[in-house]
C-alpha angles and dihedrals in degrees: 000000000000090000091051093049093047091051092049093050097045113106119245116266118232089257091056097046123085116250099249093050091048092054095045094045092049091051094047092047088058090047092238120150124213094255091058090047091051091052094047099044099033088227115134121251090242092059095044091052090048091052093050092046093042091234093157094170089066093056131080123252120316096257088063093043089056089054090051091049094049092051094044093046091050090050092050094044094245129143105267094206091052091050092050092048090052089049092052090051094048097042115026116203118272128203114258112253110212095184091077091059090044090056091050091048092049092049092049089048091055092050090048091052091049091051093049094048091048091050093050091049091052091049091049093051092046090050093051091049091048094049091047092051091047091050092053091047093051092048092051092049091050093054091045091051093050092049093048092048094053091048092050092050090051093050092046090055091052092048093052091053093050093047091050090056092047093049092051092050094047092047092055095045102041104023113201098343117153115253128201114248114252122218112231117217128216124223093281093057094247116131113249096200133034124235118251112282096014114149109252093202090068091081116109115237115227115254113249111212116234115256111259112222116222112238112234113234117242111260121222116258096228129029117190121192128187130201115195120215100168136015105294139173121207137174115205131189117196120203091348092300125136112298125249126210128224133185109201131193127210114286096025123125132199137190130202133178130207141173097209119013151324123234111194133184110197122197096193112029094183094053101063139048127203134202124193115206089341095310116116114239094215134225111347101186147292127313111285095014118136112226135178114212129192117196131227092029121230 
């Protein structure tokens, strides 16, 4: 009886516990809350909660889950191999099903086509409205020009007749007397010709505005670019801010900027290449290897 009671009261060993309970119990024994674990491991709260609750359907593919487990086990001081073996027992590997991604790609392609067609239709309608408004404006200006021209010609004819009469009267009354030149004015009231002997230097020169120099925008201190060769998951923290997760497909590229540093957790080291300020980082690791990268180094 004593043997039975002692076996019932003995706590479960790590090998006998399920994986989620082991992770949660280890964290609680160290008095660590989830927020502190998120900050230390750079794994999102959503993924940590899913690991502790064994909600595998809420997590990415298994190669990324293994990376999460290695990082979390190292943070909690657990045996990484033991944690991975418990994971394999609790969640046996499943074959990757590409048709799900194909469905997502086809659906996104349809939405992209709808957006492009809608944009072209809007541009076409706007162009038709613009051309129609320009046509009406040009027609109105043409009629206005013709009407103004005919009125000007009529007034010019009347003016010539009046001046002829005045010239004949003045010639008979004053003979060949010298007359002071008059300065005709244009429609704005500014003289178009100077009187004889007027000082030419009295004209005011137009003010030329000083050239305004364009201020150059401040460039970021660090520019990180990524080129994806194979399906890869990463979590990146910029300038010690909260990390963001990305799931890339082959052929995709990405660019980030920072003033201080980049902290990157890579789920597939052989599937992605990085360059910092145009300089390649170099080989990160083998295909499927989980790597943590701090840039710039040092």
